[in-house]
Rosetta silent file (secondary structure, phi, psi, omega in degrees, C-alpha in Angstrom):
SEQUENCE: MPAIVDIQHQHTQGLVPSNAQVIEWVNAALETADRTVEISVRFVDEEEGRELNTTYRKKDKATNVLSFPFECPDELKNELTLLGDIVLCVPVVLEEAKAQQKTRLAHWAHLLIHGTLHLQGYDHIEAADAAIMEAREIELLQQLGFSNPYLSTTT
SCORE:     score description
SCORE:     0.000 S_00000001
   1 L     0.000  139.490 -177.966    3.399   12.180   14.008 S_00000001
   2 L   -70.930  152.672  177.873    5.399    9.973   11.757 S_00000001
   3 L   -74.158  155.056  164.102    4.811    6.218   11.578 S_00000001
   4 E   -91.211  113.830 -174.711    7.190    3.584   12.719 S_00000001
   5 E  -114.210  121.732  176.339    7.634    1.564    9.598 S_00000001
   6 E   -96.142  113.205 -173.529    9.044   -1.894    9.661 S_00000001
   7 E  -107.737  127.918 -176.617   10.274   -2.777    6.126 S_00000001
   8 E  -124.129  131.914 -177.165   10.855   -6.367    5.257 S_00000001
   9 E  -112.767  103.397 -178.772   12.438   -7.723    2.094 S_00000001
  10 E  -121.132   55.162 -174.118   11.462  -11.274    1.212 S_00000001
  11 L  -143.411  162.945 -179.914   12.058  -11.170   -2.558 S_00000001
  12 L  -103.559  -17.378  179.052   14.785  -11.973   -5.040 S_00000001
  13 L   -84.987  148.165  173.701   14.203   -9.075   -7.405 S_00000001
  14 L   -85.321 -139.314  171.392   15.553   -5.650   -6.872 S_00000001
  15 L    60.769   32.759  174.857   13.921   -2.525   -8.193 S_00000001
  16 L  -107.674  160.850  179.875   11.985   -1.650   -5.112 S_00000001
  17 L   -65.797  160.365  175.832   11.875    1.792   -3.614 S_00000001
  18 L   -69.325  160.991  175.491   14.369    2.832   -0.934 S_00000001
  19 H   -61.848  -30.782  179.581   13.381    2.613    2.689 S_00000001
  20 H   -67.194  -36.598 -179.544   13.375    6.409    2.913 S_00000001
  21 H   -70.856  -42.895 -179.789   10.857    6.554    0.013 S_00000001
  22 H   -56.891  -51.082 -179.139    8.654    3.787    1.574 S_00000001
  23 H   -58.580  -43.264 -177.371    8.640    5.783    4.851 S_00000001
  24 H   -65.448  -46.051 -176.981    7.931    9.094    3.092 S_00000001
  25 H   -68.437  -43.170  175.917    4.985    7.680    1.076 S_00000001
  26 H   -57.420  -45.754 -174.274    3.432    5.806    4.063 S_00000001
  27 H   -67.736  -33.943 -176.093    3.623    8.920    6.215 S_00000001
  28 H   -64.981  -28.268 -175.337    2.119   11.108    3.385 S_00000001
  29 H   -93.755   -4.604 -176.799   -0.987    8.877    3.468 S_00000001
  30 L   -75.530  140.843  177.574   -1.430    8.784    7.260 S_00000001
  31 L  -122.119   27.991 -178.510   -4.377   10.613    8.778 S_00000001
  32 L  -118.469   61.448 -174.764   -3.420    9.803   12.352 S_00000001
  33 L   -72.115  -14.613 -175.807   -1.465   12.975   13.164 S_00000001
  34 L   -85.012   -6.929 -179.555   -2.469   12.803   16.854 S_00000001
  35 L  -159.019  153.726  176.852   -0.444    9.626   17.555 S_00000001
  36 L   -76.830  132.625  176.219    2.394    7.470   16.333 S_00000001
  37 L  -122.309  160.411  179.827    1.379    4.249   14.593 S_00000001
  38 E  -113.696  133.771  178.634    3.313    1.200   13.514 S_00000001
  39 E  -134.289  138.390  170.399    3.042   -0.310   10.009 S_00000001
  40 E  -101.113  140.121  177.826    4.875   -3.232    8.556 S_00000001
  41 E  -123.035  118.310 -177.554    5.679   -3.123    4.776 S_00000001
  42 E  -120.255  121.848  177.003    6.697   -6.421    3.291 S_00000001
  43 E   -97.672  123.707 -172.941    8.087   -6.887   -0.273 S_00000001
  44 E  -128.503  167.598  171.537    7.579  -10.412   -1.390 S_00000001
  45 L   -83.727  173.086 -175.466    7.991  -12.786   -4.456 S_00000001
  46 H   -60.125  -38.310 -174.935    5.195  -14.202   -6.461 S_00000001
  47 H   -62.751  -49.992 -179.128    4.970  -17.461   -4.442 S_00000001
  48 H   -69.836  -35.132  176.527    4.238  -15.670   -1.100 S_00000001
  49 H   -62.690  -38.579  179.890    1.951  -13.137   -2.814 S_00000001
  50 H   -67.661  -41.766 -175.677   -0.034  -15.933   -4.308 S_00000001
  51 H   -63.928  -44.881 -179.752   -0.162  -17.862   -1.040 S_00000001
  52 H   -68.624  -38.716 -178.797   -1.449  -14.773    0.932 S_00000001
  53 H   -67.792  -37.894 -179.930   -3.953  -13.813   -1.761 S_00000001
  54 H   -69.313  -43.521 -176.532   -5.280  -17.422   -1.885 S_00000001
  55 H   -67.426  -46.935 -169.923   -5.511  -17.714    1.944 S_00000001
  56 H   -98.759  -19.451  178.233   -7.075  -14.347    2.682 S_00000001
  57 H  -121.950   -4.222 -179.956   -8.991  -13.464   -0.505 S_00000001
  58 L    59.181   37.107  174.043   -9.573  -16.922   -2.051 S_00000001
  59 L  -119.951  112.505 -173.619   -7.949  -15.786   -5.289 S_00000001
  60 L   -84.260   71.001  177.584   -5.329  -18.177   -6.574 S_00000001
  61 L  -165.031  151.210  172.052   -2.984  -15.648   -8.029 S_00000001
  62 L   -69.001  144.866  175.841   -0.425  -13.106   -6.797 S_00000001
  63 L  -127.377  166.550 -173.719   -1.777   -9.574   -6.593 S_00000001
  64 L   -67.218  -50.453 -176.528    0.019   -6.259   -6.380 S_00000001
  65 E  -144.670  138.566  173.589   -0.804   -5.139   -2.842 S_00000001
  66 E  -127.207  138.036  174.954   -2.605   -6.610    0.148 S_00000001
  67 E  -114.411  141.051 -177.248   -3.464   -4.711    3.278 S_00000001
  68 E  -127.079   94.444 -178.903   -4.073   -6.300    6.659 S_00000001
  69 E   -75.443  145.281  175.463   -5.522   -3.743    9.089 S_00000001
  70 L   -79.393  127.221  179.156   -4.974   -4.591   12.758 S_00000001
  71 L   -94.428   93.371 -174.208   -8.319   -5.099   14.418 S_00000001
  72 L   -86.586  133.363  176.079   -7.721   -3.632   17.834 S_00000001
  73 L   -61.434  137.613 -179.051  -10.170   -4.198   20.651 S_00000001
  74 H   -47.504  -38.451 -175.292  -11.847   -0.912   21.563 S_00000001
  75 H   -69.869  -15.761 -177.012  -10.552   -0.994   25.132 S_00000001
  76 H  -111.524    4.090 -175.221   -6.950   -1.032   23.849 S_00000001
  77 L   -59.379  -27.664  175.528   -7.120    1.533   21.012 S_00000001
  78 L   -86.571   -8.595 -177.450   -5.337    4.185   23.096 S_00000001
  79 L  -101.783  -37.914 -178.176   -2.641    1.788   24.174 S_00000001
  80 L   -92.034  141.599  178.907   -1.690   -0.163   21.023 S_00000001
  81 L  -109.942   -5.106 -177.947   -0.090    1.562   18.070 S_00000001
  82 E   -68.361  123.125  178.411   -0.182   -1.125   15.432 S_00000001
  83 E   -92.597  -35.665 -179.800   -2.088    0.017   12.368 S_00000001
  84 E   149.729 -170.080 -174.178   -1.426   -3.057   10.185 S_00000001
  85 E  -122.728  139.658  171.981    0.572   -4.687    7.505 S_00000001
  86 E  -118.598  135.710  179.205    1.002   -3.986    3.797 S_00000001
  87 E  -120.539  123.111  177.469    2.325   -6.685    1.462 S_00000001
  88 E  -118.111  132.852 -178.990    3.596   -5.879   -2.045 S_00000001
  89 E   -92.973  109.846 -168.958    4.352   -8.505   -4.577 S_00000001
  90 H   -60.810  -47.484 -176.888    7.464   -7.229   -6.391 S_00000001
  91 H   -70.239  -27.441  172.724    7.114   -9.061   -9.741 S_00000001
  92 H   -67.961  -45.255  177.266    3.465   -8.160  -10.082 S_00000001
  93 H   -62.095  -40.451  179.052    4.095   -4.487   -9.363 S_00000001
  94 H   -64.939  -45.668 -179.828    7.020   -4.350  -11.772 S_00000001
  95 H   -61.068  -46.556  177.900    4.933   -6.030  -14.487 S_00000001
  96 H   -59.488  -46.493 -177.159    1.976   -3.700  -13.944 S_00000001
  97 H   -61.039  -41.703  179.479    4.155   -0.606  -14.077 S_00000001
  98 H   -65.974  -48.289 -178.635    5.605   -1.733  -17.407 S_00000001
  99 H   -61.310  -34.481 -177.242    2.167   -2.755  -18.858 S_00000001
 100 L   -94.877    6.128  179.329    0.592    0.514  -17.743 S_00000001
 101 L    52.011   52.998  179.930    3.542    2.553  -18.976 S_00000001
 102 L  -116.734  156.426  172.021    4.174    4.094  -15.525 S_00000001
 103 L   -74.878  151.454  178.780    7.482    4.597  -13.858 S_00000001
 104 H   -54.702  -45.408 -176.830    8.312    2.019  -11.226 S_00000001
 105 H   -65.607  -35.997  179.878    8.532    4.685   -8.585 S_00000001
 106 H   -68.202  -41.177 -179.439    5.169    6.249   -9.420 S_00000001
 107 H   -67.923  -45.250  177.336    3.521    2.774   -9.248 S_00000001
 108 H   -58.747  -46.713 -177.826    5.273    1.845   -5.908 S_00000001
 109 H   -58.948  -45.252 -179.238    4.192    5.237   -4.481 S_00000001
 110 H   -60.417  -47.222 -177.136    0.595    4.670   -5.584 S_00000001
 111 H   -71.555  -31.306  176.304    0.371    1.173   -4.151 S_00000001
 112 H   -71.184  -40.818  172.602    1.969    2.115   -0.832 S_00000001
 113 H   -61.729  -50.728  179.234   -0.496    5.059   -0.516 S_00000001
 114 H   -54.871  -46.692  179.504   -3.326    2.786   -1.566 S_00000001
 115 H   -69.654  -34.529  178.203   -2.406    0.157    1.043 S_00000001
 116 H   -66.704  -35.933  179.587   -1.881    2.757    3.809 S_00000001
 117 H   -67.604  -41.235  176.532   -5.371    4.212    3.035 S_00000001
 118 H   -57.227  -39.968  179.424   -6.829    0.661    3.359 S_00000001
 119 H   -63.084  -22.120 -178.476   -5.255    0.326    6.740 S_00000001
 120 L   -99.052    8.199  175.792   -7.179    3.499    7.805 S_00000001
 121 L   102.102   -5.185  175.102  -10.530    2.136    6.644 S_00000001
 122 L   -70.204  148.682  172.683  -10.741    3.324    3.041 S_00000001
 123 L  -151.505  171.500 -175.826  -12.097    0.797    0.570 S_00000001
 124 L  -132.701   35.619 -179.181  -13.243    0.582   -3.043 S_00000001
 125 L   -78.004  -47.937 -179.990  -15.981   -2.081   -2.911 S_00000001
 126 L   -91.502  149.371 -178.945  -18.876    0.376   -3.554 S_00000001
 127 H   -58.117  -41.508 -179.919  -18.524    2.924   -6.355 S_00000001
 128 H   -61.433  -45.597  179.206  -19.052    5.845   -4.044 S_00000001
 129 H   -65.841  -42.477  177.516  -16.264    4.642   -1.633 S_00000001
 130 H   -57.988  -40.153 -179.866  -14.007    3.938   -4.595 S_00000001
 131 H   -64.543  -39.029  176.911  -14.410    7.485   -5.860 S_00000001
 132 H   -64.333  -47.578 -176.436  -13.481    8.864   -2.400 S_00000001
 133 H   -66.668  -48.361  177.921  -10.406    6.648   -2.096 S_00000001
 134 H   -56.681  -40.075  178.690   -9.255    7.405   -5.643 S_00000001
 135 H   -68.293  -37.204  174.059   -9.582   11.118   -5.194 S_00000001
 136 H   -61.903  -46.727  174.811   -7.524   10.885   -1.984 S_00000001
 137 H   -54.212  -52.518 -177.860   -4.895    8.812   -3.722 S_00000001
 138 H   -59.114  -48.028  178.577   -4.658   11.318   -6.600 S_00000001
 139 H   -55.440  -50.794 -177.836   -4.421   14.241   -4.153 S_00000001
 140 H   -63.798  -44.813 -179.089   -1.650   12.591   -2.118 S_00000001
 141 H   -67.633  -33.348  173.704    0.340   11.501   -5.137 S_00000001
 142 H   -64.782  -35.544  177.518    0.159   14.979   -6.652 S_00000001
 143 H   -63.395  -29.009 -179.523    1.445   16.366   -3.436 S_00000001
 144 L   -89.128   -6.433  176.812    4.366   14.043   -3.786 S_00000001
 145 L    95.801   16.918  179.118    5.033   15.072   -7.466 S_00000001
 146 L  -107.308  149.649 -176.837    3.353   12.089   -9.116 S_00000001
 147 L   -84.733  174.973 -177.993    0.644   12.263  -11.768 S_00000001
 148 L   -63.904  118.964 -176.450   -2.842   10.779  -11.526 S_00000001
 149 H   -74.630  -12.687  179.708   -2.332    6.983  -11.627 S_00000001
 150 H   -88.712   -0.308  176.452   -5.785    6.484  -13.115 S_00000001
 151 H  -100.176   28.009 -176.172   -4.858    8.283  -16.304 S_00000001
 152 L   -60.447  147.117  179.386   -2.688    5.482  -17.549 S_00000001
 153 L   -73.336  -20.426  175.675   -2.352    5.178  -21.350 S_00000001
 154 L  -133.456  155.089  174.358   -3.254    1.446  -21.047 S_00000001
 155 L  -119.399    0.000    0.000   -5.455   -0.485  -18.624 S_00000001
């Protein structure tokens, strides 16, 4: 079932994907076909990106994507549909795409899929988990017509 995606624009730069693209990419990464889920996607400027990264990760800089999975009490898992929030820092994503010689759309798609997988419990803290997550990202991106994001010409 497709997700209900609440898209919020709190940035001054353009060059973000269309709402239709955001919804398509989030839905491509969902593994909850048995029920509808709700996800918020928020595009922010560097100031808000830095504030969130400092508050929640103790890193005093803006980062490309942050995911905030909703921690639902077990007794309410069948009643509540909120999966979580994804926050994308527009200037960081645009700079990364340029530095990594990727198209903006390919990088946006990668980070939205990456964030959506995080909301579903994927992580990349341990090498084995990172390999699983990256393989899933590559598979999903290829299904959407994008190349492997980890084969960038620059790092």
